[in-house]
C-alpha distance (Angstrom), angle and dihedral (degrees) to the residues before:
residue distance angle dihedral
M1 . . .
E2 3.81 . .
G3 3.80 90.0 .
T4 3.80 88.2 58.1
M5 3.74 95.2 44.9
R6 3.79 96.0 54.6
P7 3.84 93.6 62.8
L8 3.73 89.4 39.7
R9 3.78 91.4 56.9
K10 3.82 89.7 45.6
I11 3.78 93.4 52.4
C12 3.81 91.9 45.3
V13 3.70 90.1 53.8
L14 3.76 90.2 50.1
V15 3.78 92.3 47.0
S16 3.80 88.8 53.6
M17 3.80 89.8 51.9
V18 3.78 91.5 49.0
V19 3.82 92.9 47.4
L20 3.76 87.4 56.0
L21 3.79 91.8 45.8
I22 3.80 94.8 50.0
S23 3.83 88.8 48.7
I24 3.83 89.3 56.9
L25 3.81 92.5 44.3
L26 3.80 94.1 49.8
L27 3.81 95.1 45.7
T28 3.77 109.4 34.9
G29 3.81 110.1 -15.8
C30 3.77 122.5 -114.0
K31 3.75 119.5 -38.9
D32 3.79 113.1 -97.8
N33 3.76 106.5 -126.0
S34 3.81 90.8 -159.0
T35 3.79 90.1 81.7
N36 3.84 91.9 66.0
P37 3.79 128.8 64.2
P38 3.78 113.3 -101.9
V39 3.80 113.6 -90.3
G40 3.74 112.1 -98.2
S41 3.79 94.1 9.3
G42 3.83 90.5 122.3
G43 3.83 92.8 -171.8
E44 3.79 146.0 52.9
T45 3.72 120.6 -37.7
V46 3.77 133.9 -156.4
T47 3.76 132.7 -158.3
T48 3.72 116.9 -116.4
T49 3.79 145.6 147.8
I50 3.78 124.0 -117.5
S51 3.76 119.3 -165.1
G52 3.77 124.1 176.0
T53 3.76 152.5 141.2
V54 3.83 131.0 -123.1
F55 3.80 119.0 -138.8
D56 3.83 137.3 179.4
E57 3.76 122.8 -129.4
S58 3.83 92.1 -83.9
N59 3.87 91.2 54.9
A60 3.79 92.6 -107.0
P61 3.84 112.4 142.9
I62 3.82 116.4 -110.7
V63 3.83 116.3 -132.6
G64 3.82 121.8 -154.4
A65 3.84 97.8 18.3
E66 3.82 113.7 154.2
I67 3.86 110.7 -122.3
N68 3.80 122.2 -165.5
S69 3.81 130.9 -174.3
A70 3.84 131.4 161.2
G71 3.76 93.1 -17.2
Q72 3.79 96.9 -46.7
M73 3.82 126.6 110.6
V74 3.79 132.6 -161.1
M75 3.84 133.6 161.7
T76 3.78 125.7 -125.6
N77 3.78 113.1 -102.2
S78 3.80 129.6 -129.1
S79 3.83 88.5 -72.9
G80 3.78 95.8 47.2
G81 3.76 91.3 -105.3
F82 3.80 132.2 136.3
T83 3.80 139.7 176.4
F84 3.76 136.3 -160.4
S85 3.83 105.3 -165.4
G86 3.79 120.6 -163.1
I87 3.76 93.5 -6.5
Q88 3.79 121.3 166.3
V89 3.81 114.0 -129.2
P90 3.81 135.2 168.2
K91 3.84 109.9 -74.3
D92 3.84 94.1 -121.3
R93 3.82 102.6 39.4
F94 3.79 142.3 12.9
V95 3.81 122.4 -161.0
V96 3.82 126.3 -156.9
N97 3.84 118.2 -170.0
A98 3.80 124.8 -166.1
V99 3.84 126.7 -160.7
K100 3.74 130.4 -177.6
S101 3.78 130.6 160.6
G102 3.77 111.9 -104.4
Y103 3.82 93.8 29.4
F104 3.77 137.9 81.7
K105 3.84 112.8 -107.6
G106 3.85 115.5 -90.3
S107 3.80 129.6 -153.9
Y108 3.79 140.9 -177.4
A109 3.79 128.7 -168.0
D110 3.78 133.8 -178.4
A111 3.77 144.9 141.9
P112 3.80 109.4 -72.2
K113 3.79 124.8 -122.2
A114 3.83 106.3 -125.8
N115 3.80 108.8 -127.1
G116 3.80 88.5 -7.9
T117 3.83 138.3 92.3
S118 3.75 131.8 -98.0
N119 3.81 115.5 -157.0
I120 3.80 111.7 -157.6
K121 3.76 142.5 167.5
I122 3.81 127.0 -146.9
Y123 3.76 122.7 -161.6
L124 3.78 121.9 -156.9
M125 3.82 124.6 -153.7
T126 3.83 118.7 -138.0
A127 3.82 112.7 -106.2
G128 3.80 109.4 -157.8
V129 3.82 119.9 168.1
T130 3.81 108.2 -86.4
Q131 3.83 96.3 -174.3
T132 3.77 138.8 -9.9
V133 3.80 116.2 -143.1
N134 3.82 134.8 175.6
S135 3.77 112.9 -108.5
T136 3.82 94.1 -138.9
V137 3.80 92.0 51.7
G138 3.80 102.6 33.8
G139 3.79 125.3 -154.3
E140 3.77 142.8 173.3
A141 3.79 141.2 -94.7
T142 3.79 117.3 -143.6
L143 3.83 132.3 -170.0
Q144 3.82 125.3 -148.2
N145 3.78 92.0 -103.2
G146 3.85 91.5 55.7
S147 3.81 96.9 -103.4
K148 3.79 106.5 138.8
V149 3.81 148.7 163.8
V150 3.81 124.3 -136.4
L151 3.80 118.1 -153.6
N152 3.79 117.3 -162.6
A153 3.80 122.8 -139.3
N154 3.81 117.7 -89.0
S155 3.82 91.9 4.0
V156 3.82 100.4 118.4
V157 3.77 129.9 99.0
N158 3.77 136.4 177.7
S159 3.81 120.2 -102.5
D160 3.86 88.2 -94.8
G161 3.81 91.4 55.2
S162 3.76 96.8 -106.7
D163 3.84 117.3 135.7
Y164 3.79 115.9 -89.5
S165 3.76 128.5 -150.2
G166 3.79 122.8 -176.9
N167 3.73 142.2 48.5
V168 3.78 119.7 -8.7
N169 3.80 116.7 -158.0
L170 3.78 109.6 -155.4
S171 3.81 118.9 -161.8
V172 3.79 112.2 -168.9
G173 3.79 127.7 -176.5
Y174 3.75 136.2 176.1
L175 3.76 131.8 -148.9
D176 3.85 115.2 -154.5
P177 3.84 109.5 -149.0
T178 3.82 90.3 -152.0
S179 3.83 92.0 58.0
E180 3.83 116.9 103.1
N181 3.86 87.1 -132.3
F182 3.76 94.2 56.5
S183 3.80 95.0 91.0
S184 3.79 91.0 53.2
L185 3.80 96.0 48.6
V186 3.80 102.5 38.5
P187 3.83 111.4 106.9
G188 3.78 111.9 -107.0
G189 3.72 93.4 12.7
D190 3.79 97.7 -129.5
M191 3.79 106.1 61.1
Q192 3.75 95.2 -122.7
A193 3.83 113.7 164.0
Q194 3.76 147.0 175.7
R195 3.80 122.4 -135.1
S196 3.77 124.4 -139.3
D197 3.86 87.3 -99.6
N198 3.84 89.3 54.7
S199 3.79 93.9 -110.9
S200 3.85 116.5 140.7
V201 3.83 122.1 -117.1
T202 3.76 140.1 162.1
L203 3.82 117.5 -124.1
Y204 3.77 135.3 -130.4
S205 3.79 108.8 -158.1
Y206 3.83 131.0 -142.6
G207 3.82 92.5 -177.9
I208 3.76 144.4 -35.5
I209 3.83 130.6 -137.7
K210 3.81 120.6 -160.6
V211 3.80 120.2 -156.5
Q212 3.79 132.7 -173.3
M213 3.83 123.4 176.9
K214 3.79 120.6 -165.8
N215 3.83 140.5 161.3
D216 3.80 124.6 -120.7
A217 3.86 89.8 -87.8
G218 3.82 90.4 58.3
K219 3.87 93.3 -107.7
D220 3.81 118.9 144.1
L221 3.80 119.3 -103.8
N222 3.81 128.0 -163.0
I223 3.80 139.1 -156.7
K224 3.81 110.4 -97.1
S225 3.78 115.0 -104.0
G226 3.85 111.1 -93.2
N227 3.80 92.0 25.4
Q228 3.77 128.4 104.4
S229 3.76 136.4 -163.8
E230 3.79 129.4 -149.8
I231 3.80 118.9 -119.4
T232 3.79 127.2 -165.7
V233 3.83 118.9 -160.8
D234 3.80 122.5 -169.1
I235 3.80 117.8 -129.3
P236 3.84 113.8 -145.0
T237 3.77 112.5 -109.3
S238 3.75 93.1 -117.9
M239 3.82 91.3 56.5
V240 3.78 102.1 43.2
A241 3.82 95.9 91.8
S242 3.81 93.5 52.3
A243 3.84 96.2 40.0
P244 3.75 112.2 111.5
A245 3.81 121.5 -118.0
T246 3.77 92.3 -115.0
I247 3.80 127.4 18.1
P248 3.79 136.3 -177.0
L249 3.84 118.4 -101.8
W250 3.80 118.6 -133.3
H251 3.81 131.7 -167.9
Y252 3.80 124.3 -159.8
D253 3.81 118.9 -109.5
E254 3.81 109.3 -150.5
T255 3.77 93.1 -163.8
T256 3.80 97.7 57.2
G257 3.78 99.3 23.8
L258 3.79 88.2 -127.3
W259 3.78 134.0 122.6
K260 3.81 110.8 -120.0
E261 3.78 122.1 -149.4
E262 3.82 114.3 -122.6
G263 3.81 122.2 158.2
T264 3.81 133.5 -30.5
A265 3.79 139.2 -94.0
T266 3.80 129.5 -145.1
K267 3.79 127.2 -139.1
Q268 3.76 113.8 -118.2
G269 3.77 109.5 175.9
G270 3.81 106.5 -54.7
K271 3.80 95.4 -17.4
Y272 3.78 137.7 78.2
I273 3.81 114.8 -139.3
G274 3.79 126.1 -166.1
M275 3.80 145.3 147.2
V276 3.83 124.5 -108.3
G277 3.84 132.6 -173.8
H278 3.80 96.6 -152.6
F279 3.79 138.3 24.0
S280 3.85 125.5 -114.7
D281 3.81 131.0 101.7
W282 3.83 110.7 -29.8
N283 3.80 119.2 -162.8
C284 3.81 127.2 -165.5
D285 3.82 101.6 -151.1
S286 3.74 145.6 158.9
P287 3.84 111.1 -131.9
E288 3.78 115.7 -129.4
G289 3.78 137.7 172.7
T290 3.83 119.4 -93.4
A291 3.81 130.0 -101.0
S292 3.80 129.6 164.2
V293 3.78 137.9 -129.7
T294 3.81 128.3 -155.4
G295 3.75 131.7 -177.5
L296 3.85 149.9 146.5
V297 3.80 132.3 -116.4
V298 3.83 117.4 -151.3
D299 3.80 134.7 173.7
C300 3.80 131.7 -129.3
N301 3.79 90.1 -77.3
N302 3.78 91.7 52.4
L303 3.82 91.3 -109.7
P304 3.83 120.1 140.9
V305 3.86 113.5 -104.1
P306 3.85 115.6 -142.9
G307 3.80 127.4 -152.2
I308 3.86 95.7 27.4
S309 3.82 120.5 149.2
V310 3.80 111.4 -133.4
K311 3.84 121.2 -163.3
I312 3.78 109.6 -140.8
G313 3.81 108.5 -176.7
Q314 3.75 104.6 -68.4
A315 3.83 93.3 -18.1
S316 3.83 133.2 70.7
A317 3.80 136.9 -145.3
F318 3.84 137.3 -174.9
T319 3.73 127.8 -132.9
G320 3.78 119.4 -120.2
A321 3.77 128.7 -138.5
D322 3.81 88.2 -76.0
G323 3.83 91.9 53.4
K324 3.80 93.1 -114.7
F325 3.80 127.3 131.6
E326 3.77 137.1 -173.7
R327 3.83 133.2 -174.7
R328 3.79 140.7 168.9
V329 3.88 115.0 -115.0
P330 3.77 135.3 -176.0
A331 3.79 115.4 -89.4
N332 3.81 120.8 -127.6
T333 3.82 91.3 30.4
A334 3.82 126.8 105.8
F335 3.79 117.4 -140.3
E336 3.83 144.9 153.5
V337 3.79 132.4 -107.9
Q338 3.80 118.3 -149.2
V339 3.80 145.7 150.2
I340 3.87 104.3 -119.9
G341 3.83 118.1 -147.9
S342 3.84 95.8 -144.2
R343 3.79 89.2 66.4
N344 3.83 98.5 36.3
F345 3.83 107.1 48.7
G346 3.77 92.3 -95.5
L347 3.85 98.7 -44.3
T348 3.80 111.6 136.3
S349 3.78 137.0 171.7
T350 3.80 134.4 -158.2
P351 3.77 109.8 -90.5
V352 3.81 116.5 -107.4
S353 3.79 114.8 -146.2
V354 3.83 113.7 -138.9
P355 3.81 117.0 -163.4
A356 3.81 121.0 -137.4
L357 3.79 106.0 -68.8
A358 3.76 128.6 -143.9
E359 3.76 117.1 -113.0
G360 3.83 111.3 -84.9
T361 3.80 94.8 20.2
V362 3.79 120.9 137.8
Q363 3.78 109.4 -151.5
D364 3.82 120.1 -163.1
V365 3.82 106.9 -153.6
G366 3.80 90.9 -169.0
T367 3.79 124.8 -140.3
L368 3.77 125.2 -9.6
N369 3.83 109.4 -156.4
V370 3.77 119.9 -150.3
D371 3.78 131.9 173.8
C372 3.76 117.2 -88.8
P373 3.82 114.7 -85.2
V374 3.75 119.2 -163.5
Y375 3.76 121.9 -103.7
V376 3.81 133.8 -135.8
T377 3.75 116.3 -161.4
G378 3.78 136.4 177.1
L379 3.81 150.4 144.5
I380 3.82 121.6 -113.1
R381 3.86 118.8 -147.1
C382 3.74 142.4 150.4
G383 3.79 103.7 -149.5
T384 3.81 104.7 -54.9
D385 3.81 93.1 -20.1
I386 3.82 118.6 103.6
Q387 3.81 109.7 -129.4
L388 3.85 118.5 -145.5
G389 3.78 120.5 -161.4
Q390 3.77 149.3 99.0
V391 3.81 125.8 -54.7
V392 3.80 118.4 -159.3
I393 3.80 127.5 -173.4
S394 3.77 121.2 -163.7
W395 3.78 139.0 159.8
D396 3.82 137.9 -163.3
G397 3.71 112.1 -95.4
G398 3.80 91.9 5.4
S399 3.75 122.8 140.4
N400 3.81 95.8 -129.6
S401 3.74 149.4 8.1
Q402 3.72 122.2 -135.7
F403 3.77 131.2 -151.0
T404 3.74 140.3 -173.5
F405 3.80 135.2 -176.8
T406 3.81 111.3 -128.4
D407 3.83 115.5 -115.8
F408 3.76 119.8 -119.5
Q409 3.86 90.6 -85.4
G410 3.81 90.0 59.8
K411 3.84 91.7 -109.6
F412 3.84 124.2 139.4
N413 3.77 134.9 -174.0
L414 3.83 119.9 -166.4
A415 3.79 124.5 -169.0
T416 3.79 107.5 -151.4
D417 3.81 146.6 152.7
V418 3.82 128.5 -66.0
G419 3.83 126.3 -96.3
K420 3.83 99.8 -5.5
N421 3.79 129.4 153.4
A422 3.79 93.2 -129.7
V423 3.78 141.1 173.8
I424 3.80 122.0 -133.6
S425 3.81 111.5 -152.4
I426 3.83 118.8 -168.6
Y427 3.81 122.7 -164.4
T428 3.84 116.4 -174.6
L429 3.81 124.4 -157.0
D430 3.79 91.4 -116.6
G431 3.81 93.5 58.0
K432 3.86 102.2 -95.8
Y433 3.79 119.2 138.5
K434 3.75 138.1 -167.9
T435 3.81 138.3 169.8
M436 3.82 129.7 -159.9
D437 3.78 131.6 -170.2
I438 3.83 111.4 -135.4
I439 3.80 140.0 164.9
T440 3.79 112.3 -134.1
P441 3.85 117.0 -131.5
S442 3.77 116.2 -81.3
V443 3.79 96.4 -143.5
R444 3.81 120.5 71.1
G445 3.80 114.3 -112.9
Q446 3.84 94.6 25.0
I447 3.79 122.1 129.5
L448 3.81 125.8 -138.9
D449 3.81 105.3 -155.3
L450 3.80 108.6 -162.4
G451 3.78 91.0 -172.7
T452 3.82 120.7 -151.8
I453 3.80 111.8 -5.9
E454 3.84 116.7 -159.0
V455 3.79 109.0 -141.9
C456 3.75 106.2 177.8
E457 3.80 108.2 124.2
Q458 3.73 128.9 94.2
V459 3.77 120.7 -142.4
Q460 3.82 111.3 -81.0
T461 3.74 115.8 -123.0
G462 3.74 132.0 -149.7
D463 3.79 127.7 -132.9
N464 3.81 119.9 -34.3
K465 3.80 109.3 -172.8
F466 3.76 145.9 118.5
T467 3.79 138.7 -177.2
V468 3.88 120.4 -119.3
N469 3.80 128.1 -156.1
G470 3.76 115.3 -176.5
S471 3.85 137.5 27.1
G472 3.79 88.6 77.8
F473 3.80 94.6 -46.5
S474 3.80 124.0 114.3
N475 3.79 107.4 -158.9
K476 3.81 91.5 -43.3
T477 3.82 115.1 173.4
F478 3.79 118.0 -144.3
T479 3.78 118.5 -158.9
F480 3.77 121.7 -168.9
A481 3.79 132.6 -151.5
S482 3.80 118.4 -118.1
D483 3.80 91.9 -116.3
T484 3.83 108.0 125.4
T485 3.85 88.9 -131.5
Q486 3.85 86.3 69.6
V487 3.79 105.4 31.5
Y488 3.80 129.7 21.6
G489 3.74 143.9 131.9
Y490 3.80 137.3 -145.5
F491 3.77 143.1 167.4
D492 3.82 117.2 -114.6
P493 3.86 111.2 -157.2
A494 3.81 91.8 -163.4
D495 3.81 89.3 69.6
S496 3.77 98.1 21.9
S497 3.83 84.1 -128.5
S498 3.80 139.4 125.4
F499 3.77 119.7 -129.1
I500 3.80 127.6 -155.6
W501 3.81 116.8 -167.2
M502 3.83 130.8 -165.0
V503 3.83 114.4 178.7
Q504 3.81 129.9 178.4
V505 3.76 111.0 178.4
F506 3.80 104.5 149.5
E507 3.81 101.3 57.2
Q508 3.78 130.8 82.8
D509 3.80 91.0 -102.0
T510 3.85 101.9 54.8
I511 3.83 110.1 -162.6
V512 3.76 136.6 168.3
F513 3.79 116.4 -162.4
W514 3.82 130.2 173.1
F515 3.74 139.3 156.9
S516 3.76 134.2 -169.0
F517 3.76 137.9 -163.0
T518 3.79 137.6 -176.9
G519 3.78 119.2 -89.3
T520 3.79 134.5 -15.9
G521 3.85 101.7 -83.4
L522 3.76 132.1 120.4
G523 3.79 127.1 -107.0
S524 3.81 127.2 34.0
P525 3.79 107.9 -16.9
S526 3.82 127.2 -153.2
D527 3.81 129.0 -116.6
T528 3.82 96.7 31.3
Y529 3.81 121.8 -177.4
M530 3.80 132.0 -172.2
F531 3.78 130.6 -166.5
F532 3.82 129.0 -172.0
Y533 3.78 127.4 -177.7
H534 3.79 125.8 -169.1
N535 3.77 137.5 143.9
S536 3.80 93.2 2.1
Q537 3.80 91.2 -55.7
I538 3.83 129.2 115.1
Y539 3.78 123.3 -149.9
F540 3.80 125.8 -177.2
A541 3.75 146.4 175.0
E542 3.80 136.0 -163.3
T543 3.75 136.9 -173.0
G544 3.83 105.6 -94.7
L545 3.86 94.8 12.3
Q546 3.78 109.4 134.3
G547 3.80 113.8 -113.2
S548 3.82 94.6 15.4
S549 3.78 137.4 83.4
A550 3.81 133.2 -167.6
V551 3.77 118.0 -172.4
V552 3.83 123.4 -178.2
N553 3.81 130.0 172.2
V554 3.83 114.9 -167.5
T555 3.82 113.8 -154.2
N556 3.82 100.3 169.9
Y557 3.78 133.3 22.2
S558 3.82 115.0 178.0
G559 3.76 132.5 176.9
I560 3.83 127.3 -96.8
G561 3.83 109.0 -42.6
G562 3.84 93.2 19.4
L563 3.77 131.4 95.2
I564 3.79 134.6 -79.9
E565 3.82 107.6 -159.6
G566 3.81 141.8 174.2
T567 3.79 145.4 97.1
F568 3.78 135.5 -77.7
S569 3.81 145.0 -176.1
G570 3.75 136.9 172.6
T571 3.77 154.4 166.9
L572 3.84 110.8 -126.3
I573 3.79 127.7 -164.6
D574 3.79 134.6 -156.0
N575 3.71 127.3 -120.8
L576 3.79 90.1 -83.6
G577 3.81 90.8 58.7
S578 3.82 95.2 -111.5
P579 3.84 117.4 140.4
S580 3.80 101.7 -112.5
V581 3.82 112.1 153.7
T582 3.79 131.8 35.6
I583 3.84 122.0 -161.9
S584 3.78 117.0 -158.4
N585 3.84 139.4 167.9
G586 3.75 91.3 24.6
Q587 3.81 119.3 174.8
F588 3.77 127.3 177.9
S589 3.84 131.2 -171.4
V590 3.76 107.1 163.2
I591 3.78 136.6 165.6
R592 3.75 112.9 -110.1
I593 3.78 108.6 -128.0
I594 3.77 132.1 -168.9
F595 3.82 108.2 -93.7
Q596 3.85 93.3 -125.1
K597 3.79 94.6 46.8
K598 3.80 114.3 124.9
I599 3.75 121.6 -127.2
N600 3.82 107.6 -149.0
K601 3.81 104.2 169.9
I602 3.78 97.0 79.1
Q603 3.76 111.8 79.4
K604 3.80 123.5 -162.2
D605 3.77 95.7 -128.1
K606 3.82 90.5 58.4
I607 3.80 93.8 59.7
P608 3.81 113.5 97.2
I609 3.81 114.5 -106.5
E610 3.82 93.6 -116.9
I611 3.73 95.0 59.3
R612 3.77 92.2 41.6
K613 3.83 90.6 56.1
K614 3.85 92.0 43.9
L615 3.78 92.4 51.4
R616 3.80 93.1 38.2
L617 3.73 94.3 -120.2
């Protein structure tokens, strides 16, 4: 009986949460976190817009990545893009974190542009399983360059701190500070750090090891409190001679976007070896003072080039609409500034050597000249209304995708590659979406002006329906309109779950139906829940709950503005545990909305009195 009651209590708690959530949705929509200062900011905030794209190491856009900044969450769309519009962030530094199953976490931090827009790119590194060990025995995971992690026996706990016994899947990655891709993949992007005495420094890295530890279900595992693991970090051959005998260890703090000092490592041959009490990204770095670098990127016609990635020593920056860039750098360290072709569809510049700078110095490196790209321009409208949003250009087999956030006149200007069969994808802030096939100009320096682009249509859904038997229905089929006030889906990071809603509140048979499942993947997900409300009665089902069943098959899971699709069925029980309702022939094809998006079309006075009383409206 107790085994049945545990999932019953769990589903009842979830039902209570959903009742509260639907109340909020039906009345006013979800609260917009952008009106409040970020939790833990402890200082002044500014309002800004952050627009970006997430890529893998091969420059392919990543769809369905979870993006978090200042308490808000969005998912990357079908072009890997995302936007936080009018978000409040700390005055001195914003942080954007990206998470996607199968990759190490990524992050980018910078000074925000008050009432302006920051265009950024985040690159994620693939995180395959390096080694599987048994938690009771322990073991190690070693990379080809000798970097490794040693896990002691009986030293692993679940994310809630309870003891864990079973397989431990260790994913280990290494970032080489001499690689041209280091500046794109390093968390934060600018090597800003906080010492154990809380003083601020800029780091110079001798190598980074990345570690993730998960069970067979993909859940995070941690090192047990009071235990430590040994890490070995390779030092690039060209840096061994100058590497200090001992060096501070630093781990990356996703909340502040800063590296935090914790422990030391000792040089043994061409490796650094140290002990750590938790797994994340660990950096072997010398702390230095902070200086700054500024510059300008122009093309062959001396025009500024927007959206260009600039490698600045071990850091990176992106040019704005005016072609300018700025980044903090370590003082007392010489480095080079250059536009790298692998991150800029072949555009390169001559490297500029910057001597060691004194702390507090701002060094203007002047103009970086690159070959002319081609440009794609346009104006986004819906009738007479200006449309604001993100514009992404991509092409099959291309080395990059470019993005831009439209200005407040709805205009955009994309620098991109020559002679490509490309796709323009437009995502507006109010949920509209449009794609266009184009061919980019074949002569460098040319402009393809797409003119005024009408973006008025929402994504068209397929069938949303299911058949109900029970609760007064005899094999009755409900079909829902594609309006996002009736059917929609979203990903809630608080539960790491996807929710699909189907609501009919204006008809004679008022029903509320939803189901949820873990993650954003395809196929048959785990931890599936179903909820059905009709005639003042609640029915529910949960994976593993005796007497009930909840089966979902996901066939399509797109980014924000795209579709979540699949099929479902279930046997739902009442609060006494009796099978009462069966759901069959379920199909869903819903628009994926931003979790915070308000739904304004449903008015309180249109909701029948019975459901208002049940949901305490």
